[in-house]
C-alpha positions in Angstrom: -15.7 -11.8 13.8 -16.8 -8.6 12.1 -14.3 -6.7 9.9 -14.4 -3.0 9.7 -12.4 -0.8 7.4 -11.8 2.9 8.3 -9.7 5.8 7.1 -6.5 6.0 9.1 -5.9 9.2 11.2 -2.7 10.8 12.6 -3.4 8.9 15.8 -2.7 5.7 13.9 0.9 6.7 13.0 2.6 4.4 15.5 0.3 1.5 14.5 1.1 2.1 10.8 4.8 2.2 11.5 4.5 -1.1 13.3 2.6 -2.6 10.3 5.2 -1.1 7.9 8.0 -2.8 10.0 6.1 -6.1 10.1 5.7 -6.0 6.3 9.4 -5.2 5.8 10.4 -8.1 8.0 8.1 -10.4 6.0 9.7 -9.0 2.8 13.2 -9.6 4.2 13.9 -5.8 4.1 13.6 -4.6 7.7 16.9 -2.7 7.3 15.3 -0.5 4.6 12.7 1.0 6.9 14.1 4.5 7.5 11.1 6.3 8.9 9.7 6.8 12.4 6.4 7.9 13.9 7.1 11.6 13.2 8.0 10.7 9.6 4.7 8.9 9.2 2.8 11.8 10.8 4.4 14.3 8.4 4.4 12.4 5.2 1.1 10.5 5.4 -1.0 13.0 7.4 0.7 16.3 6.6 -1.1 19.2 4.9 0.4 18.5 1.5 0.1 14.7 1.6 -1.7 13.1 -1.4 -1.4 9.7 0.2 -4.1 7.9 2.2 -4.3 5.0 4.5 -6.9 2.5 5.7 -7.0 0.4 8.9 -8.8 -2.9 8.9 -10.1 -3.9 12.3 -11.6 -7.2 13.5 -13.8 -6.9 16.5 -12.2 -3.5 17.3 -8.6 -4.8 17.0 -6.4 -3.4 14.2 -5.2 -6.3 12.1 -4.1 -4.7 8.9 -3.6 -1.7 6.8 -3.3 -0.3 3.3 -1.6 2.8 2.0 -2.5 4.2 -1.4 -2.5 7.3 -3.6 -4.0 8.4 -6.9 -1.8 8.5 -10.0 -2.7 9.4 -13.6 -2.7 7.5 -16.9 -2.1 9.7 -19.9 -3.3 6.9 -22.2 -6.6 6.6 -20.5 -7.0 10.2 -19.6 -8.0 9.1 -16.1 -6.7 8.8 -12.6 -5.7 5.4 -11.2 -5.4 4.1 -7.7 -2.0 2.8 -6.7 -1.7 0.5 -3.7 1.6 1.1 -2.1 1.3 -1.3 0.9 -1.1 -4.0 1.9 -0.5 -6.0 5.1 -2.6 -8.2 7.4 -1.1 -9.6 10.5 -0.2 -13.3 10.0 -2.3 -14.3 13.0 -5.4 -12.8 11.3 -4.9 -14.0 7.7 -7.5 -16.2 6.1 -10.4 -14.2 7.7 -11.0 -12.1 4.5 -9.2 -8.9 5.7 -6.9 -8.7 2.7 -9.7 -9.2 0.2 -11.9 -6.7 2.2 -9.2 -4.1 2.0 -8.6 -4.7 -1.7 -12.4 -4.6 -2.4 -12.7 -1.4 -0.5 -10.0 0.1 -2.6 -11.5 -1.2 -5.8 -14.8 0.4 -4.8 -13.0 3.7 -4.1 -11.4 3.5 -7.6 -14.7 2.9 -9.3 -16.4 5.7 -7.3 -13.6 8.1 -8.3 -13.8 7.1 -12.0 -10.3 5.6 -12.0 -9.3 3.6 -15.0 -6.9 1.4 -13.1 -6.1 -0.1 -9.7 -2.5 -1.3 -9.6 0.1 -2.5 -7.2 3.5 -4.3 -7.2 4.3 -7.7 -5.6 7.7 -9.2 -5.1 8.4 -12.0 -7.6 9.1 -14.6 -4.9 5.9 -13.9 -3.0 3.9 -16.8 -4.4 1.1 -16.7 -1.7 0.4 -13.1 -2.6 0.6 -13.7 -6.3 -1.8 -16.6 -6.1 -4.2 -14.6 -3.9 -4.2 -11.6 -6.4 -4.7 -13.9 -9.4 -7.6 -15.7 -7.6 -9.8 -12.7 -8.2 -8.7 -11.7 -11.6 -5.6 -9.5 -11.1 -2.9 -10.0 -13.8 0.8 -9.3 -13.9 2.0 -6.6 -16.3 5.1 -8.4 -17.5 5.9 -6.0 -20.3 6.9 -3.2 -17.9 10.0 -3.0 -15.8 10.1 -0.7 -12.8 13.1 1.6 -12.5 14.1 3.4 -9.3 16.4 6.3 -8.4 17.2 6.5 -4.7 19.8 7.6 -2.2 23.0 9.0 -3.6 22.1 8.2 -7.2 18.9 10.3 -6.9 20.8 13.2 -5.2 23.6 13.1 -7.9 21.1 13.0 -10.8 19.0 15.9 -9.4 22.2 17.9 -8.9 23.2 17.3 -12.6 26.2 15.1 -11.6 
């Protein structure tokens, strides 16, 4: 059962949307998925996109994906790699696909001279937390993520 990781292409947009939806269902947030295939094509593969995606295949069958982008650390004076999504189909877990995707991204970060490789995990997702900690990842408890979205984002941008 050979694993193969490849860059995603625009032809993978429907597959990526399916994985996004499957991940949202797992995270009990399916109602929050507001995109469609055209949205994925435009935002992930459009001319101005700074986001990239990988597809993990096992024996030619797509079983998982990762979406990532490069950010910047002013303190390090280096770029970082931020993992937005990582998902492996439940029927194919325990075959090393998740670790292979993460290792591929770690190698990309090292090759690009990144000072960090970061991601977020839901606080209730103990299997993922245990998995990440098994290879040395550590939580950053001193930071709290804030988010502006929806009407609050629109109001703030408009000066309201």
